[in-house]
Every structure is written in C-alpha cells, then in structure tokens.
C-alpha positions as CSV (number, residue, x, y, z in Angstrom):
1,X,13.0,7.2,-13.0
2,X,11.8,5.0,-15.8
3,X,10.1,1.6,-15.9
4,X,9.5,-1.0,-18.6
5,X,5.9,0.3,-18.8
6,X,4.6,3.6,-19.9
7,X,3.2,5.9,-17.2
8,X,-0.5,6.4,-16.7
9,X,-1.9,2.9,-17.2
10,X,-5.5,2.4,-16.1
11,X,-8.7,4.2,-15.6
12,X,-7.3,6.7,-13.1
13,X,-4.0,7.4,-15.0
14,X,-2.0,6.7,-11.8
15,X,1.8,6.9,-11.8
16,X,3.3,3.4,-12.1
17,X,5.0,3.8,-8.7
18,X,3.8,5.3,-5.4
19,X,5.4,5.7,-2.0
20,X,3.8,3.7,0.8
21,X,3.9,6.0,3.9
22,X,3.5,3.5,6.7
23,X,7.2,3.9,7.6
24,X,6.6,7.6,8.1
25,X,4.3,6.5,10.9
26,X,7.3,4.6,12.5
27,X,6.4,1.1,11.2
28,X,8.6,-1.4,13.1
29,X,11.0,1.3,14.3
30,X,11.2,5.0,15.2
31,X,12.2,7.6,12.7
32,X,12.8,11.3,13.4
33,X,10.9,14.0,11.6
34,X,14.0,14.9,9.7
35,X,14.5,11.3,8.5
36,X,10.9,11.2,7.3
37,X,11.3,14.5,5.5
38,X,14.5,13.3,3.8
39,X,12.7,10.2,2.6
40,X,9.9,12.2,1.2
41,X,12.3,14.6,-0.5
42,X,14.2,11.7,-2.0
43,X,11.0,10.4,-3.4
44,X,10.0,13.7,-4.9
45,X,13.5,14.2,-6.4
46,X,13.2,10.7,-7.9
47,X,9.9,11.6,-9.6
48,X,7.4,10.0,-7.3
49,X,4.2,11.9,-7.2
50,X,1.8,9.4,-5.6
51,X,1.7,9.0,-1.8
52,X,-0.4,6.5,0.1
53,X,-1.1,6.9,3.8
54,X,-3.7,6.1,6.5
55,X,-4.7,7.2,10.0
56,X,-3.7,3.7,11.2
57,X,0.0,4.4,10.3
58,X,1.5,5.7,13.5
59,X,-1.8,6.9,15.0
60,X,-2.0,9.8,12.6
61,X,1.8,10.5,12.5
62,X,2.2,9.4,8.9
63,X,-0.5,11.8,7.7
64,X,0.9,14.6,9.7
65,X,4.4,14.2,8.4
66,X,3.2,13.8,4.8
67,X,1.0,16.8,5.1
68,X,3.9,19.0,6.3
69,X,6.0,17.9,3.3
70,X,3.2,18.3,0.7
71,X,2.5,21.8,2.0
72,X,5.7,22.8,0.2
73,X,4.5,21.4,-3.2
74,X,1.9,22.5,-5.7
75,X,-1.4,20.7,-5.1
76,X,-1.9,19.7,-8.7
77,X,1.5,18.0,-8.9
78,X,0.8,15.1,-6.6
79,X,-1.8,12.4,-5.8
80,X,-2.7,11.3,-2.2
81,X,-4.6,8.3,-1.1
82,X,-5.7,7.8,2.5
83,X,-8.1,5.4,4.3
84,X,-11.1,5.2,6.5
85,X,-12.3,2.7,9.1
86,X,-10.1,3.6,12.1
87,X,-10.7,6.8,14.1
88,X,-7.8,8.0,16.2
89,X,-8.9,8.9,19.7
90,X,-7.2,9.9,23.0
91,X,-6.3,6.9,25.1
92,X,-7.5,7.8,28.6
93,X,-6.0,4.7,30.1
94,X,-2.4,5.4,28.8
95,X,0.2,4.8,31.5
96,X,2.6,7.4,30.1
97,X,5.1,4.7,29.1
98,X,3.4,2.0,26.9
99,X,4.0,2.0,23.1
100,X,1.5,1.2,20.4
101,X,0.8,-2.5,20.1
102,X,0.1,-2.7,16.4
103,X,3.6,-2.5,14.9
104,X,4.3,1.3,15.1
105,X,7.0,2.7,17.3
106,X,4.8,5.5,18.8
107,X,3.5,6.2,22.3
108,X,0.1,4.6,23.0
109,X,-1.3,8.0,24.2
110,X,-3.8,7.6,21.4
111,X,-5.8,4.5,20.2
112,X,-7.7,3.3,17.2
113,X,-11.5,3.0,17.2
114,X,-12.9,0.8,14.4
115,X,-15.8,2.7,12.8
116,X,-17.2,1.9,9.3
117,X,-20.5,3.8,9.7
118,X,-21.3,6.6,7.4
119,X,-20.9,9.1,10.3
120,X,-17.6,7.6,11.4
121,X,-16.2,7.6,7.9
122,X,-17.1,11.3,7.4
123,X,-15.4,12.2,10.6
124,X,-12.4,10.2,9.7
125,X,-12.0,12.0,6.4
126,X,-12.5,15.4,8.0
127,X,-9.7,14.6,10.5
128,X,-7.4,13.2,7.8
129,X,-7.8,16.4,5.8
130,X,-6.7,18.4,8.8
131,X,-3.6,16.2,9.4
132,X,-2.8,16.3,5.7
133,X,-3.5,20.0,5.3
134,X,-5.7,19.4,2.3
135,X,-9.2,20.2,1.3
136,X,-9.6,17.0,-0.7
137,X,-7.8,13.7,-1.4
138,X,-7.5,12.0,-4.7
139,X,-8.3,8.5,-3.5
140,X,-10.2,7.2,-0.4
141,X,-10.0,3.5,0.6
142,X,-12.1,1.6,3.0
143,X,-9.3,0.1,5.2
144,X,-9.4,-3.5,6.2
145,X,-13.1,-3.9,6.5
146,X,-12.7,-7.6,7.2
147,X,-11.4,-6.5,10.6
148,X,-14.6,-4.8,11.6
149,X,-16.4,-7.8,13.0
150,X,-19.5,-6.9,11.0
151,X,-20.6,-8.4,7.7
152,X,-21.6,-5.2,6.1
153,X,-18.5,-3.0,6.7
154,X,-17.4,-3.1,3.1
155,X,-20.8,-2.2,1.8
156,X,-21.5,0.6,4.3
157,X,-17.9,1.9,3.8
158,X,-18.1,2.1,0.0
159,X,-21.5,3.7,0.0
160,X,-20.3,6.3,2.5
161,X,-17.2,7.0,0.3
162,X,-19.4,7.3,-2.8
163,X,-21.3,10.1,-1.1
164,X,-18.0,11.9,-0.3
165,X,-16.9,11.4,-3.8
166,X,-20.1,13.0,-5.0
167,X,-19.4,16.0,-2.7
168,X,-15.9,16.4,-4.2
169,X,-13.9,15.4,-1.2
170,X,-12.4,12.5,-3.2
171,X,-11.8,11.9,-6.9
172,X,-11.9,8.1,-6.6
173,X,-12.8,5.4,-4.1
174,X,-12.3,1.8,-3.3
175,X,-11.1,-0.7,-0.7
176,X,-7.6,-1.3,0.6
177,X,-7.2,-4.7,2.2
178,X,-5.5,-8.1,2.5
179,X,-8.9,-9.7,2.4
180,X,-9.7,-11.0,-1.1
181,X,-13.4,-11.3,-0.4
182,X,-13.7,-7.6,0.6
183,X,-11.8,-6.6,-2.5
184,X,-14.1,-8.7,-4.7
185,X,-17.3,-7.4,-3.1
186,X,-16.0,-3.9,-3.7
187,X,-15.3,-4.5,-7.4
188,X,-18.6,-6.3,-8.0
189,X,-20.6,-3.7,-6.1
190,X,-20.2,-1.3,-9.0
191,X,-19.3,1.9,-7.1
192,X,-15.5,1.6,-6.9
193,X,-12.8,3.0,-9.1
194,X,-9.8,1.2,-7.7
195,X,-8.8,-1.4,-5.2
196,X,-5.5,-1.6,-3.2
197,X,-4.3,-5.2,-2.9
198,X,-2.0,-5.6,0.1
199,X,0.3,-8.7,0.3
200,X,-1.9,-10.7,-2.1
201,X,-0.3,-9.8,-5.5
202,X,3.3,-10.7,-4.9
203,X,6.0,-13.2,-5.7
204,X,4.9,-15.2,-2.7
205,X,1.2,-14.7,-2.7
206,X,-1.0,-14.4,-5.8
207,X,-4.3,-15.3,-4.1
208,X,-6.0,-12.2,-5.3
209,X,-5.2,-12.7,-9.0
210,X,-7.5,-15.5,-10.1
211,X,-10.8,-13.9,-9.2
212,X,-9.9,-10.3,-8.8
213,X,-8.3,-9.6,-12.1
214,X,-11.2,-10.7,-14.3
215,X,-13.7,-8.9,-12.0
216,X,-11.7,-5.7,-12.4
217,X,-11.7,-6.2,-16.2
218,X,-15.5,-6.6,-16.1
219,X,-16.1,-3.6,-13.9
220,X,-13.3,-1.3,-15.2
221,X,-11.6,-1.0,-11.8
222,X,-7.9,-0.3,-11.4
223,X,-5.6,-2.4,-9.2
224,X,-2.9,-0.9,-7.0
225,X,-0.5,-3.6,-5.6
226,X,0.8,-2.7,-2.2
227,X,3.2,-4.4,0.3
228,X,5.0,-6.0,-2.7
229,X,7.8,-7.1,-0.3
230,X,5.2,-9.0,1.9
231,X,6.1,-6.9,4.9
232,X,9.8,-7.1,4.3
233,X,10.7,-10.7,3.5
234,X,11.3,-10.0,-0.2
235,X,13.2,-6.8,0.5
236,X,16.5,-8.6,1.2
237,X,17.9,-12.1,1.2
238,X,15.2,-14.2,2.9
239,X,15.9,-15.3,6.5
240,X,14.1,-16.3,9.6
241,X,14.4,-12.9,11.1
242,X,12.4,-11.4,8.3
243,X,8.7,-10.5,8.4
244,X,5.9,-11.9,6.4
245,X,2.4,-10.5,6.4
246,X,3.5,-8.4,9.4
247,X,4.4,-11.4,11.5
248,X,7.0,-14.2,11.6
249,X,7.9,-16.2,8.6
250,X,6.4,-19.8,8.2
251,X,9.0,-22.4,7.3
252,X,7.3,-23.3,4.0
253,X,7.1,-19.6,2.9
254,X,10.8,-19.1,3.8
255,X,11.8,-22.1,1.7
256,X,9.9,-20.9,-1.3
257,X,11.3,-17.4,-0.9
258,X,14.8,-18.8,-0.9
259,X,14.0,-20.9,-4.0
260,X,12.7,-17.8,-5.8
261,X,15.8,-15.8,-4.7
262,X,18.1,-18.5,-6.1
263,X,16.4,-18.3,-9.5
264,X,16.7,-14.5,-9.4
265,X,20.4,-14.8,-8.6
266,X,20.9,-17.1,-11.6
267,X,19.6,-14.4,-13.8
268,X,21.6,-11.7,-12.0
269,X,18.4,-10.0,-10.7
270,X,18.0,-8.9,-7.1
271,X,15.1,-10.3,-5.3
272,X,13.6,-6.9,-4.4
273,X,13.8,-5.9,-8.0
274,X,11.8,-9.0,-9.1
275,X,9.3,-8.3,-6.2
276,X,8.6,-4.8,-7.4
277,X,8.4,-5.7,-11.1
278,X,6.3,-8.8,-10.8
279,X,2.8,-7.2,-10.2
280,X,3.5,-4.8,-13.1
281,X,3.6,-7.8,-15.5
282,X,-0.2,-7.8,-15.3
283,X,-1.8,-4.9,-17.4
284,X,-4.6,-4.6,-14.9
285,X,-2.2,-3.4,-12.2
286,X,-2.1,0.4,-12.6
287,X,0.5,1.1,-9.9
288,X,2.6,-0.4,-7.2
289,X,3.1,1.2,-3.8
290,X,6.5,0.6,-2.2
291,X,7.5,1.6,1.3
292,X,10.9,3.0,2.3
293,X,12.2,3.6,5.7
294,X,15.1,5.9,4.7
295,X,16.1,8.1,1.8
296,X,18.8,5.6,0.8
297,X,16.2,2.7,0.7
298,X,14.0,4.9,-1.5
299,X,16.8,5.6,-3.9
300,X,17.8,1.9,-4.0
301,X,14.2,0.9,-4.9
302,X,13.9,3.5,-7.6
303,X,17.2,2.3,-9.1
304,X,15.8,-1.3,-9.1
305,X,12.9,-0.2,-11.2
306,X,15.3,0.7,-13.9
307,X,17.2,-2.6,-13.7
308,X,17.1,-5.1,-16.6
309,X,14.9,-8.1,-15.9
310,X,15.1,-10.7,-18.6
311,X,11.7,-12.2,-19.6
312,X,13.3,-15.6,-19.2
313,X,13.4,-15.1,-15.4
314,X,9.6,-15.1,-15.3
315,X,9.5,-18.1,-17.6
316,X,11.8,-20.0,-15.3
317,X,9.9,-19.1,-12.1
318,X,6.7,-20.3,-13.8
319,X,8.3,-23.5,-15.1
320,X,9.5,-24.4,-11.7
321,X,6.1,-23.9,-10.2
322,X,7.3,-21.1,-7.9
323,X,5.6,-18.0,-9.3
324,X,2.9,-18.1,-12.1
325,X,3.5,-15.7,-14.9
326,X,0.5,-13.5,-15.6
327,X,-1.0,-14.4,-19.0
C-alpha cells in the first residue's frame, strides 16, 4: 500500500491509514467472527498497522474481536486506539430478544453507562485492556464528551487520561468526537497529543477545519480524520437509502453529494477515493481511519488509496463552491 504522502507525518508518527473497527462490532449489520477475522487479516496483509476501536462498538464486541486477532501479532508491530466515556454493563431488564438500539446488530443483554469521571475512566480502560488482551494502548480518546449532559466532561476526561498516560497505560491521549467545541477545548487545554475528528473533516462537512487546524498548529496536536465517508453516503453513488452522520440523508446534503460525485466522475475518480484522499490534503492531518465491513471492502479501499487523483479535481470542486481546498 502506498499513498501520495510519506508515512509517519505528525507528532506521533502515525501511519497514514488506520482501520476503523466499528464494523467489527456489527455496525448496521451482523458479521460472524470469521468474517471479522478475515477483514482484519486483509488489513494486516495490506500493510495496515493502526486499529481504532471503542467499548461503544458492539457493546465490547469490537474490542474482543480485535484483541483475539492482535494476540497473533507482535505487540510492537501495531498501534491501537480505544476510547473512554461509556462503561459496558449487564442489562438486567433485557427481555432475551431485543437488539441494541444504537446502530449495532448485537443483543441488548448489555448496556452503556455514560461515565466521564476519573474513576469511571480508569475502570473503562482496565476493562478495555482485558477485552483487547493488552497491558497498554497506544492512544486513549475521550469518546463523545458532548453526549455526557455535563459541561465539564471533556476537561475531567482529559485530566483522567493524562494521569493514565503518566502511569504508562497509554502513550498519547485526546478526544474523539463529532463535536467541534469538545475538540477545540481538548486542543487548547494543553494536555492532548491528538484529536480524532469524526464526520467533520470530509468532502461534505469541513466544519472542524477553520478553527481546529490553526489550534492544532499552535498546540502541536495531531489530527486523525475518521468517518471520512460520513457514515456511508460517500462510500458509493449517493442515494436516499444511504446514511449520513449515522442517520437519514437530508435532501440538501444528498444534492451536494451528487454534485461532488459528478465532478469526480468527470475526472475519472471514484467518489470513495476522493473521500479518503481529501483530508490528507491538509498537512495537519496525520492519519485517516476508514471502516470496512468485509475483507473485499477493505481491499477496495486500499486500492483506492493508490489511485491517481489529479490536482485539478480539487481545484474544480473548490471553484464550484462544493468543497474548499485546504490552503
């Protein structure tokens, strides 16, 4: 696997591409253990060595499946990030039939408990390490602190992670979120090494860029761009059956996605290829994280990273007012 950029850009020297492991937790549809293992093996064979997961993904299933796979690999050969803020607990009210109601095709025998306290975060990390079969992780993110319902979740979360970093349980810390304000607070607080921007540094949504990029420059914080397909809309020809920000697609967003796809087609570039390559135009973006539900999807995405994308495509998207080109 190659890209148009050299590997190891940024403070943390992250690989340019990582595998987003939400699909390993049965995001949107069920996958067998064998299918998950095949996807992970395809990623490894393609040269991917960065894996991002979270307790949230499948109520712990993603971490468990990733852990089983990584147990077969040398520890110093890969990078793992996981997240804190959601504890996974038994659901005493489960009726034996109901499925999870947050987008993952898993039984609701367990539930999420939001907890951004120092104690809760420490327990979350300890439990993640058990599921992953590791004694440390490379990166810990405070996960979606804007969902906590409290105004200080980002601050308390980052301070708790800083203590765990000092203890050697993580090499780097930050916040992973769709919320631009939470990301900005994290960067300006001075304790973070990296932020993971979900859905807000894409062909369809650049709302994180104007304030976050200069803040990261000032504070020497890396950016990882995740969910570059905006939950799937940019992974294929855009249509009303697609997903955007984990929900249905607004009409204005669908129209703009189709306009972007038409420009890409005029330059003989697949829309998913442009979606993956766009964040990497900005030198502050150290890595992108892409999900894949099958081994074949993984291989297709890796091939797209090697596809030729003429600079004129970005100029045309910018000139039409569809997608601003990073300057």
